[in-house]
C-alpha positions in Angstrom: -19.9 -3.5 -15.4 -19.3 -2.6 -11.8 -15.7 -2.9 -11.1 -14.3 -6.2 -9.8 -11.5 -7.4 -7.5 -9.6 -10.0 -9.5 -7.0 -12.3 -8.0 -4.9 -13.7 -11.1 -1.9 -16.2 -10.4 1.1 -16.2 -13.2 0.1 -12.7 -14.0 3.7 -11.8 -15.2 4.0 -13.8 -18.6 1.9 -15.0 -21.5 -1.8 -15.3 -20.9 -1.6 -13.9 -17.5 0.1 -10.7 -18.6 -2.3 -10.2 -21.4 -5.2 -10.6 -18.9 -3.8 -8.4 -16.6 -3.6 -5.7 -19.2 -7.2 -6.3 -20.3 -8.8 -6.6 -16.9 -7.1 -3.2 -15.8 -8.2 -1.6 -19.3 -11.8 -2.3 -18.2 -11.6 -0.8 -15.0 -11.2 -3.8 -12.7 -8.6 -4.1 -9.9 -6.1 -6.5 -10.4 -4.1 -8.7 -7.7 -1.5 -10.8 -9.3 1.3 -12.9 -8.6 4.2 -14.4 -10.4 7.9 -15.2 -9.9 9.7 -13.0 -12.2 11.3 -10.0 -10.3 11.9 -7.9 -13.3 8.3 -8.6 -14.8 6.8 -7.7 -11.5 8.7 -4.4 -11.2 7.6 -3.6 -14.7 3.8 -4.1 -13.8 4.2 -2.0 -10.6 5.5 0.7 -12.7 3.0 0.5 -15.3 0.0 0.0 -12.8 0.0 1.7 -9.4 -2.5 1.0 -6.6 -5.1 -0.4 -5.8 -3.5 -2.8 -8.3 -1.0 -5.1 -6.5 1.6 -7.6 -7.8 3.6 -9.8 -5.5 6.2 -12.3 -5.9 4.7 -15.7 -5.0 5.8 -19.2 -5.6 2.6 -21.3 -5.6 4.7 -24.3 -4.5 5.3 -22.6 -1.1 2.2 -22.8 1.2 3.3 -20.2 3.7 4.0 -17.5 0.8 0.5 -18.3 -0.7 -1.1 -18.1 2.7 0.5 -14.7 3.5 -0.4 -13.2 0.4 -3.9 -14.3 0.4 -4.1 -12.8 4.0 -2.7 -9.5 3.0 -5.1 -9.1 0.1 -8.1 -10.2 1.9 -7.4 -7.7 4.8 -7.0 -5.0 2.2 -9.5 -5.8 -0.5 -11.8 -8.3 0.9 -12.7 -11.6 -1.2 -12.1 -11.6 -4.6 -15.2 -11.5 -7.1 -13.1 -13.4 -9.6 -10.1 -15.7 -8.9 -8.0 -17.0 -11.7 -5.7 -19.8 -11.4 -3.5 -19.5 -14.4 0.0 -20.4 -13.3 1.5 -23.5 -15.0 4.5 -25.2 -16.6 4.8 -27.5 -19.3 7.3 -30.5 -19.2 10.2 -31.0 -21.6 8.9 -32.5 -24.6 9.7 -36.2 -24.4 8.1 -39.9 -23.7 6.7 -40.1 -20.3 9.6 -42.6 -19.3 12.3 -40.1 -20.1 10.7 -37.4 -18.2 12.7 -37.5 -14.7 10.7 -37.7 -11.2 12.0 -34.4 -10.2 10.6 -32.6 -13.4 7.4 -34.7 -13.0 6.9 -33.5 -9.4 7.6 -30.1 -9.9 5.1 -29.7 -12.6 2.3 -31.5 -10.7 3.4 -29.1 -7.6 2.7 -26.2 -9.7 -0.1 -27.1 -12.0 -2.1 -29.0 -9.4 -0.8 -28.6 -5.8 -0.4 -24.8 -6.6 -3.9 -24.3 -7.6 -5.1 -26.2 -4.4 -3.1 -23.9 -2.3 -4.5 -20.8 -3.7 -8.1 -22.2 -3.4 -7.3 -23.3 0.3 -6.1 -19.7 0.9 -9.0 -17.6 -0.8 -11.9 -19.8 -0.6 -12.9 -19.6 3.0 -13.6 -15.8 2.6 -15.3 -16.2 -0.5 -17.4 -19.1 0.6 -18.5 -17.1 3.6 -19.7 -14.3 1.5 -21.4 -16.9 -0.8 -20.1 -14.9 -3.8 -17.6 -15.2 -6.4 -16.1 -17.0 -9.5 -13.2 -19.5 -9.6 -11.7 -20.2 -12.9 -9.1 -22.8 -13.0 -7.1 -22.9 -16.3 -7.3 -26.3 -17.7 -6.2 -27.1 -21.5 -7.4 -29.1 -24.5 -4.9 -31.4 -23.2 -6.9 -31.8 -19.9 -9.8 -33.2 -22.4 -7.8 -35.2 -24.8 -4.0 -36.3 -25.0 -1.0 -35.8 -27.1 2.5 -37.8 -27.0 5.3 -36.3 -25.2 3.3 -34.1 -22.8 1.9 -36.8 -20.8 3.0 -35.1 -17.4 1.0 -31.6 -18.5 -1.9 -33.9 -19.7 -2.2 -35.4 -16.4 -2.0 -32.1 -14.4 -4.7 -30.6 -16.5 -7.0 -33.6 -16.3 -6.7 -33.2 -12.7 -7.6 -29.7 -12.8 -10.8 -30.8 -14.6 -11.8 -33.2 -12.2 -10.7 -31.0 -9.0 -12.9 -27.9 -10.4 -15.9 -29.9 -11.2 -15.9 -31.7 -7.8 -15.4 -28.3 -6.2 -18.4 -26.8 -8.1 -20.5 -29.3 -6.3 -19.5 -28.2 -2.9 -19.9 -24.4 -3.3 -23.0 -22.6 -2.0 -25.6 -21.2 -4.2 -24.5 -17.7 -5.6 -20.8 -19.3 -6.4 -19.2 -20.7 -9.3 -16.2 -22.8 -10.3 -15.3 -23.7 -13.8 -12.6 -25.4 -15.6 -11.4 -23.3 -18.7 -9.8 -24.5 -21.7 -8.1 -21.3 -22.9 -7.5 -22.7 -26.3 -4.4 -22.7 -28.5 -2.3 -19.5 -28.4 1.0 -18.5 -29.3 3.0 -18.3 -26.1 6.4 -19.4 -24.8 4.8 -22.6 -23.5 3.3 -23.6 -26.6 6.5 -22.9 -28.4 8.4 -25.2 -26.3 6.1 -27.9 -27.4 5.3 -27.1 -31.1 8.2 -24.8 -31.9 7.7 -22.0 -34.9 4.4 -23.8 -35.7 3.0 -21.9 -32.9 3.3 -18.8 -34.5 0.3 -19.6 -36.8 -2.1 -19.1 -33.6 -3.1 -16.1 -32.0 -1.0 -14.1 -29.8 -1.9 -13.7 -26.2 -2.7 -10.2 -26.8 -5.0 -11.1 -29.7 -6.6 -13.8 -27.4 -7.3 -11.5 -24.5 -9.5 -9.3 -26.5 -12.2 -11.8 -26.8 -11.4 -13.7 -23.4 -11.3 -11.0 -21.0 -15.1 -10.1 -21.5 -15.8 -13.9 -21.7 -14.1 -14.5 -18.2 -16.1 -11.4 -16.6 -19.6 -12.7 -17.7 -19.0 -16.2 -16.1 -21.5 -16.5 -13.3 -23.5 -19.1 -11.1 -25.5 -20.4 -14.1 -22.1 -22.0 -15.3 -21.1 -23.4 -12.2 -19.7 -26.8 -12.7 -19.5 -26.5 -16.6 -16.2 -27.3 -18.4 -15.9 -24.1 -20.7 -13.9 -23.3 -23.8 -12.6 -19.8 -24.1 -13.6 -18.2 -27.6 -10.8 -18.0 -30.2 
């Protein structure tokens, strides 16, 4: 497979970190962002140029735009754009979730995705090439108690992505992806120690990295689920 330019949000932890290692191991150029200073420094030490790791908060439009502008000028439009960055709410009934927590979650999980898309899509559309994978969830297609804000955000990602797929020119692709159930800090915040019965992010990435790289125009507008 020819080397790809891959943009990945939330590259410093959990699934994003595992994807970073997997994509680079296969010879692709990874352009990632995150908010953890120490994690970003570790990635920069481990992976030299052309890989690029930047501190970006997807809640801040100016930061996202500046990041995209720099990457587009240096690398051109990405072949694969993966919106992975997300948070989960404190596990509680909806009426006990504060307005501030609800708004912060939606600003990262939904508005953050939209900001990244607005920053990168014009260049991708102009080239009429590229794949967009927006991470959804099993909780974006079903529901569970005490994670209503997270469910709402992932249902939104499903709808946003399926509508986007209808707007793209031929040759492009946008899909919402349910990554499956993986033992991450996020899952442990909801399920506690029982999350340990599921695959680690590193185990998950072994199958999911080639799966993501194989997504293309025939998949446009399909709700996909990662193999696990």
